[in-house]
C-alpha positions as a printed Julia matrix, in Angstrom:
553×3 Matrix{Float64}:
  1.82   73.7   157.36
  4.84   71.53  157.77
  7.37   72.06  160.62
  9.35   75.22  160.0
 13.04   75.83  160.9
 14.36   79.32  160.62
 17.65   80.06  159.23
 19.11   83.2   161.09
 22.13   85.17  160.27
 22.65   87.07  163.64
 25.1    89.85  162.2
 27.27   92.47  163.87
 25.38   95.2   161.93
 22.38   93.5   160.6
 20.49   90.43  161.07
 18.15   88.31  158.55
 15.87   85.36  158.96
 14.68   83.13  156.22
 12.43   79.96  155.92
 11.82   77.48  153.27
  8.25   77.19  152.14
  7.19   74.58  149.52
 10.83   74.4   148.52
 11.46   78.03  148.17
 13.57   80.12  150.59
 11.68   83.17  151.82
 13.46   86.18  153.62
 11.15   87.44  156.35
 10.24   91.17  156.17
  9.02   93.5   158.94
  5.84   95.36  158.85
  7.28   98.02  156.43
  8.71   95.3   154.04
 12.17   95.72  155.1
 13.98   92.4   154.98
 17.42   93.44  156.56
 17.12   94.19  160.26
 19.73   96.24  162.19
 21.15   94.39  165.2
 20.34   97.42  167.23
 18.45   97.33  170.55
 17.17  100.46  172.32
 16.43   99.81  175.8
 13.86  101.84  177.76
 13.59  102.52  181.51
 10.72  100.06  182.06
 12.71   97.1   180.5
 10.72   97.37  177.27
 12.97   97.14  174.03
 12.82   98.56  170.45
 14.75   96.43  167.98
 15.73   96.52  164.41
 15.04   99.4   162.0
 12.74  101.14  164.57
 15.61  101.16  166.99
 18.1   102.81  164.47
 17.01  106.57  165.03
 17.82  106.36  168.83
 21.48  105.89  167.98
 21.38  109.66  167.24
 18.76  110.76  169.92
 19.65  108.38  172.86
 22.97  106.66  172.08
 23.57  105.81  175.79
 20.66  103.5   175.86
 20.96  102.22  172.28
 23.17   98.99  171.98
 24.81   98.03  168.7
 27.66   95.74  167.48
 27.19   93.64  170.6
 28.35   90.65  168.41
 31.92   92.1   168.84
 31.73   91.41  172.49
 30.03   87.97  172.56
 32.03   85.13  174.14
 35.17   87.26  174.86
 36.74   87.7   178.3
 36.71   91.31  179.58
 40.46   91.53  179.85
 41.19   90.53  176.29
 43.19   92.6   174.04
 40.23   92.75  171.67
 37.84   94.21  174.4
 40.15   96.7   175.42
 40.54   97.83  171.89
 36.83   98.21  171.62
 36.18   99.96  174.97
 36.26  103.52  173.56
 34.11  102.87  170.54
 30.85  102.51  172.47
 28.7   105.27  174.23
 27.56  102.83  176.87
 29.73  101.49  179.68
 31.32   97.92  179.27
 31.97   96.62  182.92
 33.44   93.16  184.01
 31.13   90.46  185.48
 32.42   88.31  188.11
 33.5    85.54  185.86
 35.6    88.19  183.87
 33.05   88.48  180.82
 31.9    91.84  179.55
 28.47   93.31  180.48
 26.69   96.32  178.85
 25.43   98.79  181.37
 22.21  100.37  180.0
 19.36  101.72  182.1
 20.99  100.91  185.36
 21.09   97.21  184.25
 23.85   94.94  183.19
 23.44   93.02  180.05
 25.64   90.17  178.69
 26.26   90.54  175.05
 24.34   87.32  174.49
 21.41   88.9   176.1
 21.4    91.62  173.61
 21.89   88.99  170.9
 18.67   87.12  172.34
 16.58   90.42  172.03
 17.49   90.53  168.35
 16.72   86.8   168.02
 13.38   87.19  169.8
 12.53   89.9   167.6
 13.24   88.07  164.25
 11.42   85.09  165.68
  8.41   87.24  166.31
  8.41   88.61  162.64
  8.58   85.08  161.33
  5.58   84.03  163.51
  3.61   86.98  162.35
  4.38   86.4   158.7
  3.76   82.53  158.85
  0.83   82.72  161.35
  2.38   79.65  163.32
  5.0    79.21  166.14
  8.64   79.04  165.23
 10.67   77.47  167.84
 13.56   75.86  166.13
 16.47   77.44  164.18
 19.78   76.99  162.49
 21.99   80.0   163.57
 25.02   81.15  161.64
 28.35   82.09  163.25
 31.5    83.54  161.75
 33.86   80.65  160.58
 36.55   82.07  162.94
 34.41   82.06  165.99
 35.99   79.99  168.9
 34.37   77.68  171.42
 33.26   80.46  173.85
 31.88   82.61  171.02
 29.98   79.63  169.75
 28.54   78.64  173.09
 27.56   82.29  173.77
 25.72   82.46  170.43
 23.78   79.2   171.18
 22.84   80.69  174.65
 21.46   83.68  172.89
 19.19   81.45  170.9
 18.08   79.52  173.88
 17.34   82.79  175.87
 15.13   83.81  172.9
 13.06   80.67  173.2
 14.62   78.87  170.27
 15.78   75.36  170.12
 19.15   75.83  168.18
 19.32   72.63  165.9
 22.77   73.49  164.5
 25.36   76.3   164.26
 26.71   76.59  160.83
 29.56   78.9   159.57
 28.45   81.81  157.88
 30.54   81.25  154.6
 29.4    77.56  154.54
 25.76   78.66  154.78
 26.52   81.17  151.85
 27.9    78.23  149.82
 24.83   76.21  150.33
 22.51   79.04  149.16
 24.94   79.34  146.03
 25.31   75.75  145.12
 22.86   73.53  146.81
 20.65   71.63  144.27
 22.82   72.85  141.23
 25.04   69.7   140.89
 27.94   72.14  140.65
 31.53   70.47  140.68
 34.03   73.34  141.48
 36.12   75.05  144.13
 34.69   78.29  145.65
 35.96   80.9   147.62
 33.52   82.65  150.1
 34.8    86.1   150.86
 32.69   87.23  153.69
 33.19   90.78  154.93
 30.51   91.81  157.29
 30.02   94.72  159.81
 32.37   93.32  162.61
 34.07   90.22  161.36
 35.89   88.84  158.28
 35.95   85.34  157.06
 37.32   83.52  154.01
 36.29   79.8   153.3
 37.53   77.58  150.55
 35.1    74.8   149.63
 34.85   72.07  147.17
 31.33   71.45  145.86
 30.6    67.98  144.55
 26.92   67.84  143.9
 25.29   68.06  147.24
 28.6    67.53  149.13
 30.05   70.75  150.6
 33.67   70.11  151.74
 35.48   72.92  153.39
 39.11   72.87  152.54
 40.32   75.53  154.79
 39.0    78.58  156.76
 40.47   81.79  158.14
 39.31   84.95  159.66
 39.35   87.83  161.8
 36.74   88.47  164.45
 37.51   92.1   164.72
 37.73   93.17  161.09
 34.7    94.59  159.3
 32.77   97.51  157.99
 32.79   99.08  161.37
 36.33   99.73  160.85
 35.49  101.98  157.83
 33.16  103.99  159.97
 35.61  104.6   162.63
 38.0   106.06  159.94
 35.32  108.27  158.68
 34.41  109.45  162.13
 38.06  110.4   162.54
 37.96  112.33  159.3
 34.94  114.32  160.42
 36.35  115.06  163.8
 39.52  116.41  162.1
 37.51  118.58  159.86
 35.62  120.06  162.81
 38.85  120.76  164.36
 40.35  122.41  161.31
 37.19  124.53  160.55
 36.05  125.58  164.04
 39.28  124.91  166.23
 37.35  122.68  168.6
 38.29  119.18  169.55
 35.13  116.99  169.82
 36.9   113.59  169.98
 36.97  113.15  173.73
 33.12  113.15  173.85
 31.64  109.61  173.44
 28.13  110.78  172.58
 29.54  113.01  169.78
 31.61  110.08  168.48
 28.49  107.92  168.33
 26.29  110.42  166.65
 29.03  110.82  164.02
 29.09  107.25  163.53
 25.54  107.35  162.16
 26.51  110.13  159.59
 29.78  107.88  158.69
 27.65  105.0   157.78
 25.59  107.2   155.49
 28.67  108.69  153.85
 30.08  105.21  153.35
 27.04  104.03  151.71
 26.81  107.15  149.52
 30.41  106.57  148.37
 29.49  103.03  147.23
 27.14  104.64  144.78
 28.75  107.83  143.61
 32.41  109.23  143.31
 31.77  112.09  146.06
 29.49  112.76  148.9
 28.91  116.13  150.56
 26.95  116.41  153.86
 26.03  119.28  156.31
 26.77  117.92  159.84
 25.55  119.84  162.98
 26.93  119.02  166.29
 26.8   120.88  169.84
 29.82  121.53  171.74
 29.74  119.24  174.83
 28.72  121.21  177.95
 27.45  124.35  176.08
 24.52  125.33  173.81
 26.89  126.33  171.03
 26.06  124.53  167.79
 28.62  123.96  165.19
 27.87  123.37  161.38
 30.33  121.55  159.18
 30.21  121.47  155.37
 31.83  118.01  155.01
 32.85  116.59  151.62
 34.75  113.44  150.8
 35.77  111.76  147.5
 35.75  107.93  146.98
 39.44  108.19  146.09
 40.1   109.85  149.45
 37.99  107.25  151.27
 39.83  104.5   149.62
 43.24  105.95  150.45
 42.23  106.16  154.14
 40.85  102.59  154.33
 43.1   100.54  151.97
 44.94   98.86  154.85
 41.7    97.45  156.22
 41.0    95.59  153.01
 44.74   94.63  152.72
 44.25   92.78  156.21
 41.22   90.75  154.72
 43.64   89.71  151.65
 46.4    88.56  154.27
 43.57   86.4   155.74
 42.83   84.88  152.14
 46.59   84.12  151.84
 46.49   82.26  154.99
 43.49   80.29  154.0
 45.07   79.26  150.7
 48.29   78.35  152.34
 46.39   76.12  154.79
 44.36   74.37  152.04
 47.6    73.91  149.95
 46.01   75.7   146.97
 47.07   78.45  144.54
 44.74   81.35  143.61
 44.3    79.89  140.09
 42.77   76.8   141.56
 39.76   78.66  142.75
 37.11   78.37  140.12
 34.55   80.97  141.47
 34.45   83.89  144.05
 31.39   84.67  146.02
 31.16   87.87  148.0
 29.06   87.85  151.32
 28.3    90.54  153.81
 27.12   94.25  153.48
 30.71   95.47  153.45
 31.21   93.72  150.03
 29.08   96.53  148.49
 32.07   98.84  149.07
 33.68   99.31  145.62
 37.22   99.11  147.11
 36.41   95.74  148.5
 34.92   94.25  145.41
 37.93   95.51  143.36
 40.65   94.22  145.73
 38.91   90.72  146.09
 38.54   90.46  142.42
 42.11   91.3   141.76
 43.44   88.86  144.49
 41.58   85.9   143.19
 41.75   87.07  139.42
 38.08   86.19  139.22
 34.83   88.18  138.65
 32.47   87.79  141.64
 29.44   85.59  141.12
 26.38   87.74  140.16
 22.87   87.61  141.2
 23.58   87.01  145.04
 22.35   89.37  147.6
 25.23   89.56  149.99
 23.17   90.52  153.02
 20.61   87.79  152.7
 22.59   84.8   151.19
 23.78   83.56  154.78
 20.37   83.36  156.28
 18.85   81.61  153.04
 21.77   78.93  153.21
 20.9    78.34  156.91
 17.2    78.07  156.1
 17.92   75.52  153.33
 20.0    73.4   155.77
 17.33   73.73  158.51
 14.6    72.56  156.02
 16.78   69.52  155.08
 17.01   68.54  158.64
 13.33   68.0   158.98
 12.49   66.48  155.63
 10.29   63.39  155.94
 11.56   61.97  152.62
 15.15   61.45  151.6
 16.54   62.75  154.85
 20.15   63.68  154.5
 22.72   61.04  155.13
 24.68   61.9   158.47
 28.21   62.73  158.5
 30.23   59.63  158.93
 32.12   59.5   162.33
 35.81   59.4   162.05
 36.75   56.29  164.03
 39.99   56.25  166.08
 42.31   53.48  167.09
 44.01   54.21  170.26
 47.61   54.63  169.86
 50.49   56.2   171.78
 52.52   57.62  168.97
 52.96   61.28  169.65
 49.93   61.08  171.78
 47.62   61.39  168.92
 45.08   58.63  167.72
 45.74   57.09  164.42
 42.85   57.73  162.01
 41.3    54.83  160.01
 40.93   56.58  156.66
 38.1    54.01  155.45
 35.7    56.67  156.47
 36.5    58.41  153.3
 34.69   55.53  151.38
 31.62   56.49  153.36
 31.67   59.97  152.15
 32.29   58.86  148.65
 29.16   56.76  148.9
 27.25   59.59  150.17
 28.5    61.84  147.4
 27.16   59.25  144.88
 23.76   58.83  146.51
 20.72   60.93  145.42
 20.29   62.28  148.83
 17.81   65.04  149.26
 19.93   67.15  151.91
 23.32   68.59  151.65
 26.26   66.91  153.28
 28.51   69.36  155.14
 32.05   68.68  155.77
 33.3    71.48  157.94
 36.49   72.17  159.78
 37.7    73.57  163.07
 38.69   77.17  162.62
 41.38   77.13  165.49
 43.64   74.53  167.18
 42.72   73.65  170.59
 45.02   72.38  173.36
 46.13   72.78  176.99
 48.83   74.77  178.54
 52.03   72.96  179.42
 55.2    73.98  181.35
 57.12   76.87  179.74
 54.03   78.71  178.29
 53.55   76.42  175.46
 50.26   75.09  174.08
 50.15   71.23  173.57
 47.85   71.04  170.47
 45.27   68.31  170.76
 42.84   69.49  168.19
 44.63   70.81  164.87
 43.26   73.69  162.96
 41.15   72.98  159.79
 40.63   69.36  161.05
 37.49   67.95  159.42
 34.53   67.71  161.71
 33.4    65.86  163.66
 36.74   64.69  165.03
 38.33   63.22  168.04
 41.79   63.34  169.4
 43.68   62.25  172.55
 46.63   63.13  174.78
 48.11   61.25  177.69
 48.94   63.03  180.96
 50.66   61.88  184.03
 50.31   62.93  187.61
 53.07   65.09  188.78
 53.14   63.98  192.54
 52.24   60.85  194.5
 48.7    60.17  195.34
 47.36   63.18  193.27
 43.69   62.87  192.89
 42.88   66.09  190.88
 44.44   67.65  187.67
 43.66   71.14  186.44
 44.44   71.94  182.88
 43.91   75.38  181.33
 42.17   75.13  177.74
 43.38   77.24  175.02
 42.13   78.06  171.38
 44.55   79.57  168.82
 46.93   78.86  166.16
 50.25   79.51  168.0
 52.25   77.36  170.18
 52.76   80.25  172.6
 50.13   80.51  175.18
 50.33   84.3   175.34
 49.36   84.56  171.62
 46.14   82.49  172.19
 42.79   82.82  173.83
 42.05   80.94  177.15
 38.74   79.23  176.93
 38.33   77.89  180.38
 39.72   75.18  182.81
 39.35   71.44  182.38
 39.12   69.87  185.86
 39.74   66.08  186.39
 38.52   64.83  189.83
 38.37   61.64  191.81
 41.51   60.15  190.24
 42.53   57.03  192.21
 45.58   57.61  193.99
 48.94   56.16  192.81
 52.72   56.94  192.36
 53.38   60.03  190.34
 54.12   59.41  186.57
 52.58   55.93  186.97
 48.95   57.32  186.99
 48.28   57.91  183.28
 45.18   59.86  182.27
 43.88   59.77  178.52
 42.17   63.02  177.86
 40.11   63.11  174.78
 38.76   66.22  172.97
 35.8    65.85  170.72
 34.42   68.56  168.49
 31.14   67.95  166.93
 29.48   69.39  163.85
 28.53   72.76  165.59
 32.25   73.11  166.22
 31.75   72.83  169.97
 34.0    70.97  172.37
 33.3    68.2   174.85
 36.01   66.34  176.93
 36.19   62.94  178.53
 39.06   61.51  180.7
 39.91   57.92  181.11
 42.19   56.37  183.86
 44.43   54.07  181.81
 44.93   51.77  184.93
 41.37   51.17  185.69
 39.58   51.99  182.57
 37.46   54.29  184.68
 35.78   56.99  182.32
 34.47   60.19  183.39
 33.33   63.3   181.53
 35.36   66.17  182.67
 33.98   69.26  183.95
 34.97   71.9   181.32
 34.35   75.65  182.65
 34.33   77.79  179.63
 34.36   81.46  180.22
 30.82   82.93  180.18
 28.93   79.69  180.93
 27.82   80.97  184.35
 27.06   84.6   183.51
 23.58   84.06  182.18
 22.3    82.27  185.24
 21.33   85.67  186.87
 20.17   87.46  183.66
 16.54   88.17  183.58
 15.22   87.19  180.19
 11.46   87.98  181.05
 11.8    91.43  179.46
 12.08   89.73  176.07
  8.45   89.23  176.15
  7.62   92.82  176.65
């Protein structure tokens, strides 16, 4: 059997693994034939873990030791507004590590979010090996298009902890577009509307045969199906208070058990106009059991959750604006992610784009399938895919940005015309990247929605005589104001030859590769001396003391 590269959709709520066998994409099932695997990890006192569908029941019976939605925490600083917003939504404690990254406290151990992701990936890897009867060590893993540098690095670390060589990170909507259009010789513009459990992305692509060019992407890393569940939990808690005059909202374990009911109610309302459910809950600290006859109509649910969907449409408008497109210029609409099964989501997306969604695509599996297709193309012995042409730069000082030689477009056109076997992906940066300057302003070096791979430079001068070290805070975001953006880490330039201030000029070059990951180099313009700068990204050090041996248990 030829070498296998797995395609993995590591999702907030659910994960899927796929491989290509004899030209056909296969979604790997568990022993019971289930092809969608909850991203849930139940940790036991001895270090063993139960993962996937078998871990789901523990969210009711042992929520304090059952981790879910860890993807919402991955790659984020502990003191970020997003983490603060999520703190009260988990039954297990979230505590800070020494480097200000979040850790999940379960069974008297501290687990980084990527450690939980690694357990899910290791489980999926095991399913694939059992199914195929051979080792699986290489993978293409998908990430939300809106993930920043730190989140992408954290995802790659999760794969490495699981014993996988991560050949490529691909944006989830781009992977879905591959599954939709690869090999069909389509010539059209497509909107990939990706509403998952914890993230939302929209990506606009132009398909030209086997060329998949991203025109623009936009997203919200904290918008997803979980938000529907939170609204339903509030509705159930209010119903308990009205009927029994007891406020259960302060107890985290109660809230987590109710989330399981909320998910079932949401799924039920996707199939029928009303749901009725008997819910039993014990008053915390007592043995008194309360019984609630809870009912909800689809209409009532949609009124409660309409603003969540509205946020996704605002993001769609942002992507269209960035691409310079009108809605009418989109030829097809592809719905991705489990939350697109909600009728309200389907209807509003259809109304926004004035297009019927493409039929015949499984929203839960399509991303993993696209990743598997791309992974297979990377190891084909015949007709290997043409590499993405690098964008050459001519050093220039105008506005501190390199001038770009657009002759590289001819290479893309040539690749488009060739009968290449593999797809050519032309992806973009989801966020601008830059450094903090005086006055709380971000000096943007890498622009948002720039085509990958790309390279940009800025020139900096020392601020005092004989300065030999420069420290530059690195930020990601789409605002010029530092306070609106996310600090990724710190760029430290050392061993600068001494000289008069302002006469020592350093060229700092940012490069973003096809994975959307950043590297930096610095050049002393007087001496021509190059050094690869030390880029300290938040969370890079937190895995060093994490014991991954339990993954094998």
